[in-house]
C-alpha positions as CSV (number, residue, x, y, z in Angstrom):
1,M,-11.8,-21.8,4.9
2,R,-13.4,-24.6,7.0
3,F,-10.9,-24.2,9.8
4,A,-11.8,-20.6,10.5
5,R,-15.1,-21.2,12.3
6,P,-14.0,-23.7,15.0
7,V,-10.6,-22.1,15.4
8,G,-12.1,-18.6,15.8
9,L,-14.6,-19.7,18.4
10,L,-12.0,-21.7,20.3
11,L,-9.6,-18.7,20.4
12,S,-12.5,-16.4,21.5
13,A,-13.3,-18.9,24.3
14,A,-9.6,-18.9,25.3
15,A,-9.7,-15.1,25.4
16,V,-12.7,-15.2,27.7
17,V,-10.8,-17.4,30.2
18,L,-7.8,-15.0,30.0
19,W,-10.2,-12.1,30.7
20,A,-11.7,-13.8,33.7
21,Y,-8.2,-14.6,35.1
22,G,-7.3,-10.9,34.6
23,V,-10.3,-9.6,36.5
24,T,-10.0,-11.9,39.5
25,V,-6.3,-12.6,39.8
26,L,-4.2,-9.9,38.0
27,Q,-6.3,-6.8,38.7
28,P,-6.1,-7.1,42.6
29,L,-2.3,-7.1,42.2
30,T,-2.3,-3.7,40.7
31,E,-4.6,-1.9,43.1
32,P,-2.8,0.2,45.8
33,I,-3.2,-0.6,49.4
34,G,-4.2,2.8,50.7
35,P,-5.8,6.0,49.5
36,W,-3.0,8.3,50.8
37,S,-1.5,10.7,48.2
38,E,2.0,9.4,48.7
39,R,0.8,5.9,47.8
40,L,-0.9,6.9,44.6
41,P,0.1,4.6,41.7
42,G,2.4,5.6,38.9
43,N,2.9,4.9,35.2
44,N,1.6,1.6,33.8
45,A,0.2,0.7,37.3
46,Y,-3.0,-0.7,35.8
47,W,-1.3,-3.1,33.4
48,A,-3.8,-5.8,34.3
49,R,-6.6,-3.6,32.9
50,D,-4.8,-3.3,29.6
51,L,-4.3,-7.1,29.4
52,R,-8.0,-7.6,30.1
53,F,-9.0,-5.1,27.4
54,M,-6.7,-6.8,24.9
55,A,-8.3,-10.2,25.9
56,I,-11.7,-8.6,25.1
57,M,-10.4,-7.4,21.8
58,A,-9.2,-10.9,21.1
59,V,-12.7,-12.2,21.8
60,A,-14.0,-9.9,19.1
61,L,-11.2,-10.8,16.7
62,G,-11.9,-14.5,17.2
63,L,-15.6,-13.8,16.2
64,V,-14.4,-12.0,13.1
65,L,-12.3,-15.1,12.2
66,A,-15.2,-17.4,13.0
67,G,-17.4,-15.5,10.7
68,R,-14.8,-15.5,8.0
69,G,-15.0,-11.7,7.8
70,H,-18.7,-11.7,7.1
71,L,-20.2,-8.2,7.8
72,R,-22.9,-9.6,10.2
73,W,-20.3,-11.4,12.3
74,S,-17.9,-8.4,12.3
75,R,-20.6,-6.0,13.4
76,S,-21.7,-8.3,16.2
77,A,-18.1,-8.7,17.3
78,V,-17.6,-5.0,17.6
79,L,-20.8,-4.6,19.5
80,L,-20.0,-7.4,21.8
81,G,-16.5,-5.9,22.5
82,G,-18.0,-2.6,23.4
83,C,-20.6,-4.1,25.7
84,W,-17.9,-6.3,27.3
85,V,-15.7,-3.4,28.1
86,A,-18.6,-1.7,29.8
87,A,-19.4,-4.9,31.8
88,D,-15.7,-5.2,32.7
89,V,-15.7,-1.7,34.3
90,A,-18.8,-2.5,36.3
91,I,-17.3,-5.9,37.4
92,D,-14.0,-4.1,38.3
93,R,-15.9,-1.9,40.8
94,V,-17.1,-5.0,42.6
95,D,-13.5,-6.4,42.9
96,P,-14.2,-10.1,42.5
97,I,-11.4,-12.4,43.6
98,G,-10.7,-16.1,44.0
99,V,-11.1,-19.3,42.1
100,R,-14.9,-19.3,42.3
101,A,-15.2,-15.8,40.8
102,T,-12.8,-16.8,38.0
103,V,-14.8,-19.9,37.1
104,L,-18.1,-18.0,37.3
105,L,-16.8,-15.2,35.0
106,A,-15.2,-17.6,32.6
107,V,-18.4,-19.8,32.3
108,G,-20.7,-16.8,32.1
109,G,-18.5,-15.2,29.4
110,C,-18.3,-18.4,27.4
111,A,-22.1,-18.7,27.7
112,V,-22.6,-15.2,26.2
113,L,-20.1,-16.0,23.5
114,G,-21.8,-19.3,22.7
115,A,-25.3,-17.7,22.6
116,L,-24.2,-15.0,20.2
117,A,-22.4,-17.5,17.9
118,A,-25.6,-19.7,17.9
119,V,-27.8,-16.7,16.9
120,L,-25.4,-15.7,14.2
121,L,-25.2,-19.3,12.9
122,W,-29.0,-19.6,12.9
123,R,-29.3,-16.3,11.0
124,E,-26.7,-17.4,8.5
125,R,-28.4,-20.7,7.8
126,A,-31.8,-18.9,7.5
127,T,-30.5,-16.5,4.8
128,P,-31.1,-17.9,1.3
129,P,-27.9,-18.2,-0.7
130,A,-29.1,-15.9,-3.5
131,Q,-29.5,-12.9,-1.2
132,G,-26.5,-10.6,-1.5
133,G,-24.1,-13.4,-2.2
134,E,-23.8,-14.0,1.6
135,A,-24.0,-17.8,1.4
136,P,-21.3,-19.5,3.6
137,S,-20.8,-22.1,0.8
138,A,-19.1,-19.5,-1.3
139,A,-16.3,-19.2,1.2
140,E,-16.1,-23.0,1.6
141,R,-15.7,-23.5,-2.2
142,G,-12.7,-21.2,-2.7
143,A,-11.6,-17.7,-2.1
144,P,-13.7,-15.5,0.2
145,P,-15.3,-12.4,-1.3
146,A,-13.1,-9.4,-1.6
147,A,-14.8,-7.4,1.2
148,E,-14.4,-10.4,3.6
149,R,-10.8,-10.8,2.7
150,R,-10.1,-7.2,3.5
151,T,-11.9,-7.6,6.9
152,L,-9.9,-10.7,7.8
153,T,-6.6,-9.0,6.7
154,G,-7.5,-6.0,8.8
155,A,-8.3,-8.2,11.8
156,A,-4.9,-9.8,11.3
157,C,-3.2,-6.4,11.3
158,V,-5.0,-5.3,14.5
159,A,-4.0,-8.6,16.2
160,G,-0.4,-8.1,15.1
161,V,-0.1,-4.6,16.5
162,L,-1.8,-5.7,19.8
163,T,0.8,-8.5,20.0
164,L,3.5,-5.8,20.2
165,V,1.6,-4.0,23.0
166,A,1.0,-7.2,25.0
167,A,4.6,-8.4,24.6
168,G,6.1,-5.1,25.7
169,I,3.7,-4.2,28.5
170,E,5.4,-3.0,31.7
171,S,4.5,-2.1,35.3
172,P,6.0,0.4,37.8
173,T,8.2,-2.3,39.4
174,D,8.4,-5.0,36.7
175,R,8.9,-7.6,39.4
176,E,5.5,-9.3,39.2
177,P,5.8,-12.9,37.9
178,E,2.1,-12.7,37.0
179,L,2.9,-9.8,34.6
180,N,5.2,-11.9,32.5
181,Q,2.7,-14.8,32.5
182,G,-0.3,-12.7,31.5
183,A,1.7,-10.8,28.9
184,L,3.1,-14.0,27.3
185,A,-0.4,-15.7,27.3
186,T,-2.1,-12.7,25.8
187,A,0.5,-12.1,23.2
188,A,0.6,-15.7,22.2
189,L,-3.2,-15.8,21.7
190,L,-3.0,-12.6,19.5
191,V,-0.2,-14.2,17.4
192,V,-2.4,-17.2,16.7
193,L,-5.3,-14.9,15.8
194,A,-3.2,-12.8,13.5
195,V,-1.8,-15.8,11.6
196,G,-5.2,-17.5,11.5
197,A,-7.0,-14.5,10.2
198,A,-4.3,-13.9,7.6
199,L,-4.5,-17.5,6.4
200,A,-8.3,-17.3,6.3
201,A,-8.0,-14.2,4.1
202,A,-5.8,-16.1,1.5
203,P,-7.4,-16.8,-1.9
204,A,-6.5,-20.5,-1.5
205,R,-5.1,-22.6,1.4
206,T,-2.2,-24.1,-0.4
207,R,0.5,-26.2,1.1
208,A,3.0,-23.4,0.8
209,R,0.8,-20.9,2.6
210,V,0.1,-23.4,5.4
211,G,3.8,-24.0,5.8
212,L,4.4,-20.3,5.9
213,A,1.7,-19.8,8.5
214,A,3.2,-22.4,10.7
215,G,6.7,-20.9,10.4
216,L,5.4,-17.4,11.0
217,A,3.5,-18.5,14.1
218,V,6.7,-20.1,15.5
219,A,8.9,-17.2,14.7
220,A,6.4,-14.7,16.2
221,L,6.0,-16.7,19.4
222,V,9.8,-16.9,19.8
223,G,9.9,-13.2,19.2
224,V,7.4,-12.6,21.9
225,G,9.5,-14.6,24.3
226,L,12.6,-12.6,23.4
227,V,10.8,-9.3,23.9
228,R,9.8,-10.3,27.4
229,A,13.3,-11.5,28.1
230,V,14.8,-8.1,27.4
231,A,15.0,-5.7,30.3
232,P,12.1,-3.2,30.6
233,G,12.8,0.1,29.0
234,T,15.0,-1.4,26.3
235,R,12.4,-3.3,24.3
236,L,11.8,-0.9,21.5
237,L,14.2,-2.6,19.0
238,P,13.0,-6.2,19.5
239,E,9.3,-5.0,19.5
240,T,10.0,-3.2,16.2
241,A,11.6,-6.3,14.7
242,L,8.7,-8.5,16.0
243,G,6.2,-6.1,14.3
244,A,8.0,-6.1,11.1
245,V,8.2,-9.9,10.9
246,L,4.6,-10.5,12.0
247,L,2.9,-7.9,9.8
248,T,5.1,-8.7,6.8
249,G,4.2,-12.3,7.3
250,V,0.5,-11.4,7.4
251,T,0.8,-9.8,3.9
252,L,2.6,-12.8,2.6
253,L,-0.2,-15.1,3.8
254,A,-3.2,-13.0,2.9
255,W,-2.3,-11.2,-0.3
256,D,-2.7,-12.6,-3.8
257,W,0.2,-14.6,-5.4
258,P,-0.3,-14.1,-9.2
259,G,1.2,-17.0,-11.0
260,G,1.8,-18.8,-7.8
261,R,4.4,-16.4,-6.5
262,P,4.3,-13.2,-4.3
263,I,4.8,-9.8,-5.9
264,W,8.0,-9.1,-4.0
265,R,8.1,-5.4,-4.6
266,H,4.7,-5.0,-3.0
267,H,5.8,-7.0,0.0
268,A,9.0,-5.0,0.3
269,L,6.9,-1.9,0.6
270,A,4.7,-3.7,3.1
271,A,7.8,-4.7,5.1
272,L,8.9,-1.0,5.3
273,A,5.4,0.0,6.5
274,A,5.5,-2.9,9.0
275,L,8.9,-1.8,10.3
276,L,8.1,1.9,10.8
277,G,4.3,2.1,11.0
278,P,3.4,0.4,14.3
279,V,5.8,2.2,16.5
280,A,5.0,5.6,14.9
281,F,1.3,5.1,15.3
282,L,1.6,3.9,18.9
283,L,3.7,6.9,19.8
284,A,1.4,9.3,18.0
285,T,-1.8,7.9,19.6
286,A,-0.1,7.8,23.1
287,I,0.9,11.5,22.8
288,L,-2.6,12.5,21.7
289,M,-4.2,10.6,24.5
290,M,-1.9,12.1,27.1
291,I,-2.4,15.6,25.9
292,L,-6.0,15.8,24.5
293,L,-8.0,12.7,25.6
294,P,-7.2,11.4,29.1
295,I,-9.5,8.4,28.6
296,G,-7.4,6.2,30.9
297,A,-8.1,8.4,33.9
298,T,-11.8,8.2,33.0
299,F,-11.8,4.4,33.1
300,T,-9.9,4.4,36.3
301,E,-12.5,6.7,37.9
302,L,-15.4,4.6,36.6
303,A,-13.8,1.4,38.0
304,G,-13.5,3.1,41.4
305,N,-9.7,2.7,41.5
306,S,-7.1,5.2,42.8
307,P,-6.1,7.9,40.3
308,I,-2.5,8.0,38.9
309,N,-0.4,10.6,40.7
310,A,0.0,14.0,39.0
311,A,3.6,13.4,38.0
312,D,2.7,10.5,35.8
313,S,0.1,9.7,33.1
314,D,-2.8,7.2,33.1
315,L,-2.4,5.8,29.6
316,L,-4.6,3.2,28.1
317,V,-2.0,1.4,26.0
318,S,-4.6,-1.3,24.9
319,L,-6.6,1.5,23.1
320,C,-3.4,2.8,21.6
321,G,-2.8,-0.6,20.2
322,L,-6.3,-0.9,18.8
323,L,-6.2,2.4,17.1
324,S,-2.7,1.8,15.7
325,G,-3.8,-1.6,14.5
326,L,-6.7,-0.1,12.6
327,A,-4.3,2.4,11.1
328,M,-2.0,-0.4,9.9
329,A,-5.1,-2.1,8.5
330,L,-5.7,0.9,6.3
331,L,-2.2,0.5,4.9
332,L,-2.0,-3.3,4.6
333,A,-5.5,-4.7,4.3
334,R,-5.3,-4.8,0.5
335,P,-5.1,-8.5,-0.3
336,A,-6.1,-8.3,-3.9
337,V,-3.6,-7.0,-6.5
338,T,-6.3,-4.6,-7.9
339,D,-6.7,-3.1,-4.4
340,R,-3.0,-2.3,-4.3
341,R,-3.0,-0.8,-7.8
C-alpha cells in the first residue's frame, strides 16, 4: 500500500510531538509539591507518564506501518521504542518545562525518527529484489506477504487496545483539563494507527474497504469522545463497547474476503474475542503487576519522583495495554483464511 509509508511516518512524527508535550507540560502537573508523607500521591497520579509511554508506543507503531510490516522496520521500531523509554526516564529526572523545552524535544525526537527512517529506506533500496523476497515493489503491486500482513494486523490490535487505555485513563482528582486533552489526542492518534495498519494489512485496497476504514475511524473517534464524557469510575461498559467495535473493525479490514465477501462466522468469533478479551487481559495483567511485578514503582524511582503512598498501587497502565494488545494480536492477527483454519 503506497499510503502506508507517508502516513506511518506522519503519525510517528505526531506521536513525537505528543510525547514532548507530555514531558514538558503534562508531567509537571502530576508531581506533588512536597516530599512529606501525607502529601504522597495516590492511584493513577502519574497519568502523564502513561500518556507519554503510549505516545512512544505510537511512534513505534507508526514505524511498523511505514515499513508495511517488514521485519527490518518492525525490529527497528521495537528497538527505538525501548531506547526512547530509557531516554524518557532520564529526561524526566531533569524536569524540563516550558515552550522552549517542548520545541527542543519535539525537534530532536523528529530528527532521530527521520534519521532512522532514512537509514531504513537506504538499506531497503540497497537490498536486491531477489534476496528473500523483501523487495518493496511486491507490496506496491498487490497484497503484502503473509508475514507482513500478520505484523500489520498485530500492530492494529495493539493500537486498538492502547486506545481503550488512553480513552479511559484517570487521575486521583479527574479535574485536570489537560488530562482530557492529552487522553483525547493520544487515543485519536492510536485510532488512526489502528485503522491505517489494518487497511495496510488488507489483501487489496478496494473501495469497500476504504469506505469501511473511514466509517470505522469516525465511529471509534466518536466512541473515544463518549468514553471521556462518562464520569470516571463508570467507563467500563463504554470502553468494552469501544474495544469490540474497533477490534472487530480491524478484522473486517485486514482479513481475507473470499469471493469478495467476509466470512461472517469468523468475524462473529472475532467480535466475541474483541468484546471479552481486552478487558480480561487488562485486568489480568494489572493484577499480576500489582502482586508480582511492581514495575511502576521502579520507573517512579528511576525518574526521581515521589513514591505512591502505601495504601495505593503504582500501576503502569500503558504497559498493561501493550501486553494486552499483544495478547489480542495472538488471537486476531490471522488475516489469511488458511491461518484461521
